[in-house]
DSSP file (Angstrom, degrees, kcal/mol; ACC not computed):
  #  RESIDUE AA STRUCTURE BP1 BP2  ACC     N-H-->O    O-->H-N    N-H-->O    O-->H-N    TCO  KAPPA ALPHA  PHI   PSI    X-CA   Y-CA   Z-CA
    1    1 A M              0   0    0      0, 0.0     2,-0.4     0, 0.0     0, 0.0   0.000 360.0 360.0 360.0 134.1  -19.8   31.4  116.9
    2    2 A K        -     0   0    0      1,-0.0     2,-0.3     0, 0.0     0, 0.0  -0.786 360.0-130.2 -98.4 132.2  -22.5   30.7  114.3
    3    3 A A        -     0   0    0     -2,-0.4     2,-0.3     1,-0.0    -1,-0.0  -0.599  21.1-128.3 -80.9 138.4  -23.1   27.2  112.9
    4    4 A H        -     0   0    0     -2,-0.3     2,-0.3     2,-0.0    -1,-0.0  -0.663  23.1-159.8 -85.7 139.8  -23.3   26.9  109.2
    5    5 A T        +     0   0    0     -2,-0.3     2,-0.3     2,-0.0     0, 0.0  -0.843  40.7  64.4-117.2 157.3  -26.3   25.1  107.7
    6    6 A G  S    S-     0   0    0     -2,-0.3     2,-0.3     2,-0.0    -2,-0.0  -0.815  78.5 -53.6 129.6-169.9  -26.8   23.4  104.3
    7    7 A F        -     0   0    0     -2,-0.3     2,-0.2     3,-0.0    -2,-0.0  -0.802  42.4-128.5-108.8 147.4  -25.4   20.6  102.2
    8    8 A T     >  -     0   0    0     -2,-0.3     4,-1.9     1,-0.1     5,-0.1  -0.484  29.1-110.0 -85.1 165.3  -21.8   19.9  101.4
    9    9 A L  H  > S+     0   0    0      1,-0.2     4,-2.2     2,-0.2     5,-0.2   0.863 118.7  55.1 -64.0 -36.6  -20.7   19.3   97.8
   10   10 A I  H  > S+     0   0    0      2,-0.2     4,-2.1     1,-0.2    -1,-0.2   0.918 107.3  49.4 -62.9 -44.8  -20.1   15.6   98.6
   11   11 A E  H  > S+     0   0    0      1,-0.2     4,-1.8     2,-0.2    -1,-0.2   0.898 111.4  49.5 -62.7 -40.7  -23.6   15.1   99.9
   12   12 A L  H  X S+     0   0    0     -4,-1.9     4,-2.1     1,-0.2    -1,-0.2   0.901 109.6  51.2 -65.6 -40.8  -25.0   16.8   96.8
   13   13 A M  H  X S+     0   0    0     -4,-2.2     4,-2.2     1,-0.2    -2,-0.2   0.865 107.0  54.1 -65.7 -36.4  -22.9   14.6   94.5
   14   14 A I  H  X S+     0   0    0     -4,-2.1     4,-2.2     2,-0.2    -1,-0.2   0.910 108.9  48.5 -63.4 -42.2  -24.1   11.4   96.3
   15   15 A V  H  X S+     0   0    0     -4,-1.8     4,-2.5     2,-0.2    -2,-0.2   0.906 110.1  51.8 -64.3 -41.5  -27.7   12.5   95.7
   16   16 A V  H  X S+     0   0    0     -4,-2.1     4,-2.1     1,-0.2    -2,-0.2   0.900 110.2  49.0 -62.8 -41.3  -27.0   13.2   92.0
   17   17 A V  H  X S+     0   0    0     -4,-2.2     4,-2.2     2,-0.2    -2,-0.2   0.917 111.5  48.9 -64.4 -43.9  -25.5    9.7   91.6
   18   18 A I  H  X S+     0   0    0     -4,-2.2     4,-2.2     1,-0.2    -2,-0.2   0.929 112.4  47.6 -63.0 -45.9  -28.4    8.0   93.3
   19   19 A V  H  X S+     0   0    0     -4,-2.5     4,-2.4     1,-0.2    -1,-0.2   0.884 111.0  52.6 -63.3 -38.9  -31.0    9.8   91.1
   20   20 A S  H  X S+     0   0    0     -4,-2.1     4,-2.3    -5,-0.2    -1,-0.2   0.904 108.8  49.1 -64.8 -41.3  -28.9    9.0   88.0
   21   21 A I  H  X S+     0   0    0     -4,-2.2     4,-1.3     2,-0.2    -2,-0.2   0.916 111.9  48.7 -65.0 -42.6  -28.9    5.3   88.8
   22   22 A L  H  X S+     0   0    0     -4,-2.2     4,-2.6     1,-0.2     3,-0.2   0.911 112.3  48.7 -62.5 -42.3  -32.7    5.3   89.5
   23   23 A A  H  X S+     0   0    0     -4,-2.4     4,-2.4     1,-0.2    -2,-0.2   0.885 106.8  56.1 -65.7 -38.8  -33.3    7.1   86.2
   24   24 A A  H  < S+     0   0    0     -4,-2.3    -1,-0.2     1,-0.2    -2,-0.2   0.808 115.7  38.0 -64.3 -29.6  -31.1    4.7   84.2
   25   25 A V  H  X S+     0   0    0     -4,-1.3     4,-0.9    -3,-0.2    -2,-0.2   0.872 120.5  43.4 -86.0 -42.1  -33.2    1.8   85.5
   26   26 A A  H  X S+     0   0    0     -4,-2.6     4,-2.3    -5,-0.2     5,-0.2   0.863 103.6  61.8 -77.3 -37.6  -36.6    3.4   85.3
   27   27 A L  H  X S+     0   0    0     -4,-2.4     4,-2.5    -5,-0.2     5,-0.2   0.914 104.7  45.3 -64.3 -46.7  -36.5    5.2   82.0
   28   28 A P  H  > S+     0   0    0      0, 0.0     4,-2.2     0, 0.0    -1,-0.2   0.903 113.5  51.3 -62.5 -38.1  -36.0    2.1   79.7
   29   29 A A  H  X S+     0   0    0     -4,-0.9     4,-1.8     1,-0.2    -2,-0.2   0.906 111.3  47.9 -64.1 -40.4  -38.7    0.2   81.6
   30   30 A Y  H  X S+     0   0    0     -4,-2.3     4,-2.4     2,-0.2    -1,-0.2   0.912 109.7  52.1 -65.3 -43.2  -41.1    3.1   81.1
   31   31 A N  H  X S+     0   0    0     -4,-2.5     4,-2.2     1,-0.2    -2,-0.2   0.893 109.5  49.8 -62.4 -40.0  -40.3    3.4   77.4
   32   32 A D  H  X S+     0   0    0     -4,-2.2     4,-2.3     2,-0.2    -1,-0.2   0.892 109.8  52.0 -63.9 -38.8  -41.0   -0.3   76.9
   33   33 A Y  H  X S+     0   0    0     -4,-1.8     4,-1.5     2,-0.2    -2,-0.2   0.915 109.9  47.9 -63.3 -43.7  -44.3    0.1   78.8
   34   34 A V  H  X S+     0   0    0     -4,-2.4     4,-1.6     1,-0.2    -2,-0.2   0.899 110.8  51.8 -65.0 -40.6  -45.3    3.0   76.5
   35   35 A L  H  X S+     0   0    0     -4,-2.2     4,-2.0     1,-0.2    -2,-0.2   0.900 105.8  53.9 -64.4 -40.8  -44.4    1.1   73.4
   36   36 A R  H  X S+     0   0    0     -4,-2.3     4,-1.0     1,-0.2    -1,-0.2   0.854 106.4  54.0 -61.7 -33.1  -46.5   -1.9   74.5
   37   37 A G  H  < S+     0   0    0     -4,-1.5     4,-0.4     1,-0.2    -1,-0.2   0.873 107.3  49.9 -66.7 -36.8  -49.4    0.5   74.9
   38   38 A K  H >X S+     0   0    0     -4,-1.6     3,-1.2     1,-0.2     4,-0.6   0.863 105.1  57.7 -69.0 -35.6  -48.9    1.7   71.3
   39   39 A L  H 3X S+     0   0    0     -4,-2.0     4,-1.7     1,-0.3     3,-0.4   0.792  92.0  70.6 -65.7 -26.6  -48.8   -1.9   70.0
   40   40 A A  H 3X S+     0   0    0     -4,-1.0     4,-2.4     1,-0.2    -1,-0.3   0.781  87.6  65.4 -62.4 -26.3  -52.3   -2.5   71.5
   41   41 A E  H <> S+     0   0    0     -3,-1.2     4,-2.7    -4,-0.4     5,-0.2   0.957 103.6  44.6 -59.5 -49.2  -53.7   -0.3   68.8
   42   42 A A  H  X S+     0   0    0     -4,-0.6     4,-2.6    -3,-0.4     5,-0.3   0.910 112.8  51.1 -63.0 -43.0  -52.7   -2.7   66.0
   43   43 A H  H  X S+     0   0    0     -4,-1.7     4,-1.9     1,-0.2    -1,-0.2   0.923 114.4  43.2 -61.7 -44.9  -54.0   -5.7   68.0
   44   44 A G  H  X S+     0   0    0     -4,-2.4     4,-2.3     2,-0.2    -2,-0.2   0.919 115.2  47.6 -68.1 -44.3  -57.4   -4.1   68.6
   45   45 A E  H  X S+     0   0    0     -4,-2.7     4,-2.4    -5,-0.2    -2,-0.2   0.883 112.0  49.7 -67.1 -38.0  -57.8   -2.8   65.1
   46   46 A L  H  X S+     0   0    0     -4,-2.6     4,-2.0    -5,-0.2    -1,-0.2   0.911 111.6  48.7 -67.4 -40.9  -56.9   -6.0   63.4
   47   47 A A  H  X S+     0   0    0     -4,-1.9     4,-1.6    -5,-0.3    -2,-0.2   0.912 113.8  46.7 -63.7 -41.6  -59.3   -8.0   65.6
   48   48 A A  H  X S+     0   0    0     -4,-2.3     4,-2.2     1,-0.2    -2,-0.2   0.881 109.3  54.6 -66.5 -37.9  -62.1   -5.5   64.9
   49   49 A M  H  X S+     0   0    0     -4,-2.4     4,-2.6     1,-0.2    -1,-0.2   0.876 103.5  55.8 -65.3 -36.7  -61.2   -5.6   61.2
   50   50 A R  H  X S+     0   0    0     -4,-2.0     4,-2.1     2,-0.2    -1,-0.2   0.933 108.0  48.3 -60.2 -45.4  -61.6   -9.4   61.1
   51   51 A T  H  X S+     0   0    0     -4,-1.6     4,-1.9     1,-0.2    -2,-0.2   0.914 112.3  48.9 -61.2 -43.5  -65.1   -9.1   62.5
   52   52 A K  H  X S+     0   0    0     -4,-2.2     4,-2.4     1,-0.2    -2,-0.2   0.895 110.4  50.5 -64.4 -40.6  -66.0   -6.5   60.0
   53   53 A L  H  X S+     0   0    0     -4,-2.6     4,-2.4     2,-0.2    -1,-0.2   0.875 109.1  51.1 -67.5 -36.6  -64.7   -8.5   57.1
   54   54 A E  H  X S+     0   0    0     -4,-2.1     4,-2.1     2,-0.2    -1,-0.2   0.880 110.1  50.1 -67.5 -36.3  -66.6  -11.6   58.2
   55   55 A T  H  X S+     0   0    0     -4,-1.9     4,-1.8     2,-0.2    -2,-0.2   0.921 110.4  50.3 -64.1 -44.0  -69.8   -9.4   58.3
   56   56 A Y  H  X S+     0   0    0     -4,-2.4     4,-2.2     1,-0.2     6,-0.3   0.906 109.8  50.7 -59.7 -42.7  -69.0   -8.2   54.8
   57   57 A F  H  X S+     0   0    0     -4,-2.4     4,-3.0     1,-0.2    -1,-0.2   0.891 107.3  52.9 -64.3 -40.3  -68.6  -11.7   53.6
   58   58 A L  H  < S+     0   0    0     -4,-2.1    -1,-0.2     1,-0.2    -2,-0.2   0.874 114.5  42.8 -62.0 -36.6  -71.9  -12.8   55.1
   59   59 A D  H  < S+     0   0    0     -4,-1.8    -2,-0.2    -5,-0.1    -1,-0.2   0.833 131.5  21.1 -77.7 -32.5  -73.6  -10.0   53.2
   60   60 A N  H  < S-     0   0    0     -4,-2.2    -2,-0.2     2,-0.2    -3,-0.2   0.505  88.9-129.5-118.9  -8.0  -71.8  -10.3   49.9
   61   61 A R  S  < S+     0   0    0     -4,-3.0     2,-0.3    -5,-0.3    -4,-0.2   0.727  85.6  68.1  59.6  24.3  -70.4  -13.9   49.7
   62   62 A T  S    S-     0   0    0     -6,-0.3    -2,-0.2    -5,-0.2    27,-0.2  -0.969  70.9-142.4-160.5 154.8  -67.0  -12.5   48.8
   63   63 A Y  S >  S+     0   0    0     26,-0.8     3,-2.3    25,-0.6    26,-0.2   0.637  70.4 110.9 -92.8 -17.4  -64.3  -10.4   50.4
   64   64 A V  T 3  S+     0   0    0      1,-0.3     3,-0.1    24,-0.1    -2,-0.1  -0.359  78.6  27.8 -60.9 129.7  -63.7   -8.5   47.1
   65   65 A G  T 3  S+     0   0    0      1,-0.4     3,-0.4    -2,-0.1    -1,-0.3   0.229  94.4 116.9 102.0 -13.0  -64.8   -4.9   47.5
   66   66 A A    <   +     0   0    0     -3,-2.3    -1,-0.4     1,-0.2     3,-0.1  -0.151  50.5  55.7 -75.9-179.1  -64.3   -4.7   51.3
   67   67 A C  B    S+a   74   0A   0      6,-1.1     8,-0.5     1,-0.3     2,-0.3   0.661  81.1 124.9  67.1  18.5  -61.8   -2.4   52.9
   68   68 A Q  S >  S-     0   0    0     -3,-0.4     3,-1.6     6,-0.1    -1,-0.3  -0.764  72.7-117.4-104.7 155.3  -63.4    0.6   51.2
   69   69 A S  T 3  S+     0   0    0     -2,-0.3    -1,-0.1     1,-0.3    -2,-0.0   0.740 110.9  54.5 -65.3 -24.0  -64.8    3.6   53.1
   70   70 A N  T 3  S+     0   0    0      3,-0.1    -1,-0.3    -4,-0.0     2,-0.2   0.183  98.0  80.1 -98.1  18.7  -68.4    3.1   52.0
   71   71 A T  S <  S-     0   0    0     -3,-1.6    -5,-0.1     1,-0.0    -6,-0.0  -0.597  92.6-105.0-113.5 177.3  -68.6   -0.5   53.3
   72   72 A V  S    S+     0   0    0      1,-0.2   -17,-0.1    -2,-0.2   -16,-0.1   0.563 117.2  53.5 -75.1  -7.9  -69.2   -2.2   56.7
   73   73 A A  S    S+     0   0    0     -5,-0.2    -6,-1.1   -20,-0.1    -1,-0.2  -0.448  72.4 165.0-126.3  59.3  -65.4   -3.0   56.7
   74   74 A P  B     -a   67   0A   0      0, 0.0    -6,-0.1     0, 0.0    -5,-0.1  -0.450  46.6 -99.5 -73.6 150.6  -63.5    0.2   56.0
   75   75 A L        -     0   0    0     -8,-0.5     2,-0.1    -2,-0.1    10,-0.0  -0.450  42.5-116.0 -65.6 138.4  -59.8    0.3   56.8
   76   76 A P        -     0   0    0      0, 0.0     2,-0.6     0, 0.0     7,-0.4  -0.365  14.6-138.1 -71.6 155.2  -59.0    1.8   60.1
   77   77 A T        -     0   0    0      5,-0.1     2,-0.2    -2,-0.1     5,-0.1  -0.955  30.5-172.0-113.1 111.7  -57.0    5.0   60.4
   78   78 A G        -     0   0    0      3,-0.7     5,-0.1    -2,-0.6   -36,-0.0  -0.627  31.7-139.4-106.9 161.4  -54.6    4.6   63.3
   79   79 A R  S    S+     0   0    0     -2,-0.2    -1,-0.1     1,-0.1     3,-0.1   0.838 105.0  26.0 -81.9 -36.2  -52.2    6.9   65.0
   80   80 A Y  S    S+     0   0    0    -42,-0.2    19,-2.4     1,-0.1     2,-0.3   0.573 122.9  42.5-107.0 -12.8  -49.3    4.4   65.4
   81   81 A F  E     -B   98   0B   0     17,-0.2    -3,-0.7    24,-0.0     2,-0.4  -0.959  62.7-139.5-137.1 151.8  -50.0    2.0   62.5
   82   82 A D  E     -B   97   0B   0     15,-2.8    15,-3.0    -2,-0.3     2,-0.3  -0.883  26.2-147.0-104.4 143.9  -50.9    2.1   58.8
   83   83 A Y  E     +B   96   0B   0     -7,-0.4     2,-0.3    -2,-0.4    13,-0.2  -0.880  18.4 175.1-119.3 145.1  -53.4   -0.6   57.6
   84   84 A A  E     -B   95   0B   0     11,-2.0    11,-2.8    -2,-0.3     2,-0.4  -0.982  15.3-145.3-144.5 153.7  -53.7   -2.4   54.3
   85   85 A C  E     -B   94   0B   0     -2,-0.3     2,-0.5     9,-0.2     9,-0.2  -0.932   5.8-164.6-120.5 144.8  -55.9   -5.3   52.9
   86   86 A A  E     -B   93   0B   0      7,-2.0     7,-1.7    -2,-0.4     2,-0.4  -0.981  27.5-174.4-123.1 116.0  -55.1   -8.0   50.4
   87   87 A L  E     +B   92   0B   0     -2,-0.5     2,-0.2     5,-0.2     5,-0.2  -0.880  21.4 166.4-121.1 141.8  -58.4   -9.5   49.2
   88   88 A T        -     0   0    0      3,-2.6   -25,-0.6    -2,-0.4   -24,-0.1  -0.749  57.0 -88.0-127.9-175.2  -59.6  -12.4   47.0
   89   89 A A  S    S+     0   0    0     -2,-0.2   -26,-0.8     1,-0.2   -25,-0.1   0.858 124.5  16.3 -63.8 -34.1  -63.1  -13.9   46.8
   90   90 A T  S    S+     0   0    0    -28,-0.2     2,-0.3   -27,-0.1    -1,-0.2   0.401 123.1  50.3-122.4   0.7  -62.5  -16.3   49.6
   91   91 A T        +     0   0    0     21,-0.0    -3,-2.6     2,-0.0     2,-0.3  -0.934  51.4 178.7-137.5 159.7  -59.4  -15.0   51.5
   92   92 A Y  E     -B   87   0B   0     -2,-0.3    21,-1.0    -5,-0.2     2,-0.4  -0.985  12.5-161.4-153.7 158.0  -58.0  -11.9   53.0
   93   93 A T  E     -BC  86 112B   0     -7,-1.7    -7,-2.0    -2,-0.3     2,-0.5  -0.960   9.4-161.6-139.9 124.6  -55.0  -10.6   54.8
   94   94 A V  E     -BC  85 111B   0     17,-2.6    17,-1.6    -2,-0.4     2,-0.4  -0.917  12.0-161.7-106.5 131.9  -55.0   -7.4   56.8
   95   95 A T  E     -BC  84 110B   0    -11,-2.8   -11,-2.0    -2,-0.5     2,-0.5  -0.934  11.7-161.4-120.0 135.5  -51.6   -5.9   57.6
   96   96 A A  E     -BC  83 109B   0     13,-3.0    13,-2.4    -2,-0.4     2,-0.5  -0.975  12.4-168.9-113.2 120.8  -50.7   -3.3   60.2
   97   97 A T  E     -BC  82 108B   0    -15,-3.0   -15,-2.8    -2,-0.5    11,-0.2  -0.944  22.4-120.4-114.8 126.2  -47.4   -1.6   59.6
   98   98 A G  E     -B   81   0B   0      9,-3.2     2,-0.6    -2,-0.5     8,-0.4  -0.274  19.5-124.7 -66.5 146.7  -45.8    0.5   62.3
   99   99 A K    > > -     0   0    0    -19,-2.4     5,-1.9     6,-0.2     3,-1.1  -0.826  10.4-151.1 -92.7 121.6  -45.1    4.2   61.7
  100  100 A A  G > 5S+     0   0    0     -2,-0.6     3,-1.5     4,-0.3     5,-0.3   0.863  95.0  59.5 -60.9 -36.3  -41.5    5.1   62.4
  101  101 A A  G 3 5S+     0   0    0      1,-0.3    -1,-0.3     2,-0.1   -21,-0.0   0.724 106.4  48.3 -66.7 -20.0  -42.3    8.7   63.3
  102  102 A E  G < 5S-     0   0    0     -3,-1.1    -1,-0.3   -22,-0.2    -2,-0.2   0.343 120.8-104.5-101.6   4.9  -44.6    7.4   66.1
  103  103 A G  T < 5S+     0   0    0     -3,-1.5    -3,-0.2    -4,-0.3    -2,-0.1   0.531 100.7  95.8  88.6   5.4  -42.0    4.9   67.6
  104  104 A T    > < +     0   0    0     -5,-1.9     3,-1.7   -24,-0.2    -6,-0.3   0.230  47.8 137.7-111.8  12.8  -43.6    1.8   66.2
  105  105 A G  T 3   +     0   0    0     -6,-0.6    -6,-0.2    -5,-0.3     3,-0.1  -0.297  62.8  34.0 -61.0 142.2  -41.5    1.4   63.1
  106  106 A G  T 3  S+     0   0    0     -8,-0.4     2,-0.4     1,-0.3    -1,-0.2   0.155  89.5 113.4  98.5 -18.0  -40.3   -2.1   62.3
  107  107 A F    <   +     0   0    0     -3,-1.7    -9,-3.2    15,-0.2     2,-0.4  -0.750  37.3 174.4 -91.1 132.7  -43.5   -3.8   63.6
  108  108 A T  E     -CD  97 121B   0     13,-2.1    12,-2.1    -2,-0.4    13,-1.2  -0.970   3.4-179.3-137.6 122.6  -45.7   -5.6   61.1
  109  109 A Y  E     -CD  96 119B   0    -13,-2.4   -13,-3.0    -2,-0.4     2,-0.3  -0.905   3.4-171.1-119.3 147.3  -48.7   -7.6   62.2
  110  110 A T  E     -CD  95 118B   0      8,-2.5     8,-2.0    -2,-0.3     2,-0.3  -0.940  10.1-173.2-134.5 159.9  -51.2   -9.6   60.1
  111  111 A I  E     -CD  94 117B   0    -17,-1.6   -17,-2.6    -2,-0.3     2,-0.2  -0.978  11.5-171.1-144.1 149.2  -54.5  -11.4   60.4
  112  112 A N  E >   -C   93   0B   0      4,-0.5     3,-2.1    -2,-0.3   -19,-0.2  -0.719  44.7 -82.5-132.8-175.3  -56.3  -13.6   57.8
  113  113 A E  T 3  S+     0   0    0    -21,-1.0   -20,-0.1     1,-0.3   -22,-0.0   0.679 125.7  57.3 -65.5 -17.8  -59.6  -15.3   57.3
  114  114 A K  T 3  S-     0   0    0      2,-0.1    -1,-0.3     0, 0.0     3,-0.1   0.338 116.9-113.7 -91.1   5.9  -58.4  -18.3   59.3
  115  115 A N    <   +     0   0    0     -3,-2.1     2,-0.7     1,-0.2    -2,-0.1   0.803  59.7 161.2  63.0  31.8  -57.8  -16.0   62.3
  116  116 A E        -     0   0    0     16,-0.0     2,-0.6     2,-0.0    -4,-0.5  -0.763  24.4-159.5 -83.5 115.3  -54.0  -16.7   62.0
  117  117 A R  E     +D  111   0B   0     -2,-0.7     2,-0.4    14,-0.3    -6,-0.2  -0.866  17.4 176.3-100.9 120.5  -52.3  -13.8   63.9
  118  118 A K  E     -D  110   0B   0     -8,-2.0    -8,-2.5    -2,-0.6     2,-0.6  -0.934  32.6-146.0-129.9 148.5  -48.7  -13.3   62.8
  119  119 A T  E     +D  109   0B   0     10,-1.2    10,-0.3    13,-0.4   -10,-0.2  -0.959  20.9 177.9-106.3 110.7  -45.9  -11.0   63.6
  120  120 A T  E     +     0   0B   0    -12,-2.1     2,-0.3    -2,-0.6   -11,-0.2   0.695  63.9   9.8 -93.4 -19.5  -44.0  -10.7   60.3
  121  121 A S  E     -D  108   0B   0    -13,-1.2   -13,-2.1     8,-0.1    -1,-0.3  -0.977  56.5-178.6-157.5 149.2  -41.3   -8.2   61.4
  122  122 A V        -     0   0    0     -2,-0.3   -15,-0.2   -15,-0.2   -16,-0.1  -0.939  35.5 -97.9-138.1 158.5  -40.1   -6.5   64.6
  123  123 A P    >   -     0   0    0      0, 0.0     3,-1.7     0, 0.0   -17,-0.1  -0.229  58.1 -70.1 -72.8 169.3  -37.3   -3.9   65.2
  124  124 A D  T 3  S+     0   0    0      1,-0.2     3,-0.1     3,-0.0     0, 0.0  -0.289 122.2  34.4 -57.2 141.6  -33.8   -4.8   66.3
  125  125 A G  T 3  S+     0   0    0      1,-0.4     2,-0.3    -3,-0.1    -1,-0.2   0.264 100.7  96.7  94.0 -10.8  -33.7   -6.1   69.8
  126  126 A W    <   -     0   0    0     -3,-1.7     2,-0.5    12,-0.1    -1,-0.4  -0.768  68.8-132.2-108.3 156.0  -37.0   -7.8   69.6
  127  127 A T        -     0   0    0     10,-1.8     9,-0.1     9,-0.3     2,-0.1  -0.931  21.8-137.4-109.0 129.4  -37.7  -11.5   68.9
  128  128 A T        -     0   0    0     -2,-0.5     2,-0.3    -6,-0.1    -8,-0.1  -0.419  11.9-162.4 -83.3 161.3  -40.4  -12.3   66.2
  129  129 A N    >   -     0   0    0      3,-0.3   -10,-1.2   -10,-0.3     3,-1.1  -0.908   8.6-160.9-146.4 114.2  -43.0  -15.0   66.6
  130  130 A A  T 3  S+     0   0    0     -2,-0.3     3,-0.1     1,-0.2   -10,-0.0   0.485  87.1  58.5 -76.7  -1.9  -44.8  -16.2   63.5
  131  131 A T  T 3  S+     0   0    0    -13,-0.1   -14,-0.3   -12,-0.0     2,-0.3   0.412 113.9   7.1-110.3   2.9  -47.7  -17.7   65.5
  132  132 A C  S <  S-     0   0    0     -3,-1.1     2,-0.7   -16,-0.1   -13,-0.4  -0.949  87.1 -75.5-163.9 179.8  -49.0  -14.7   67.3
  133  133 A W        -     0   0    0     -2,-0.3     2,-0.1     8,-0.2    -3,-0.1  -0.838  50.3-131.4 -93.4 113.4  -48.8  -10.9   67.8
  134  134 A V        +     0   0    0     -2,-0.7     7,-0.2    -5,-0.2     6,-0.1  -0.390  33.0 169.2 -67.5 135.3  -45.6  -10.2   69.7
  135  135 A T        +     0   0    0      5,-2.8     2,-0.3     1,-0.1     6,-0.2   0.483  61.1  46.1-122.6 -10.3  -46.1   -7.8   72.7
  136  136 A R  S >  S-     0   0    0      4,-1.3     3,-2.0    -9,-0.1    -9,-0.3  -0.931  85.2-109.1-135.3 158.6  -42.7   -8.1   74.5
  137  137 A K  T 3  S+     0   0    0     -2,-0.3   -10,-1.8     1,-0.3    -1,-0.1   0.806 112.9  61.8 -56.2 -34.5  -39.1   -8.1   73.5
  138  138 A G  T 3  S-     0   0    0    -12,-0.2    -1,-0.3     1,-0.1   -12,-0.1   0.457 120.6-102.0 -75.1   0.1  -38.6  -11.8   74.2
  139  139 A G  S <  S+     0   0    0     -3,-2.0    -2,-0.1     1,-0.3     2,-0.1   0.558  72.3 147.3  90.6   8.9  -41.2  -12.8   71.5
  140  140 A T              0   0    0     -4,-0.1    -5,-2.8     1,-0.1    -4,-1.3  -0.445 360.0 360.0 -78.0 154.8  -44.0  -13.5   74.0
  141  141 A C              0   0    0     -7,-0.2    -8,-0.2    -6,-0.2    -1,-0.1   0.392 360.0 360.0-113.9 360.0  -47.5  -12.8   73.0
């Protein structure tokens, strides 16, 4: 008599259930991790833009005229965020707005001449924080 080798259907179904449970836990955590990496673009670009605008101000004694491509403070071109400037002679606000097609839609971050870093909007499921740039769902910075 020859012994049969292999897996039974029950054993295979148990493995499928275990893999499904692991995937259900791991996939959302991974997606949050990837999103936090995308948010770092806005944080870095806004901080760099602040330095460039201060350099522009030291050279020109005004912020008016900055954020142009032929200045020391051109607006960044990002993959995950769009950037905009609001300028007066003595103040500025730089805004990073997330691109929905890149998975960062709903996020809006700002920085100004006082180095006030604010999160003005976040997508559903996230908590906003008006005193810093939010990096996690709970509103932590």
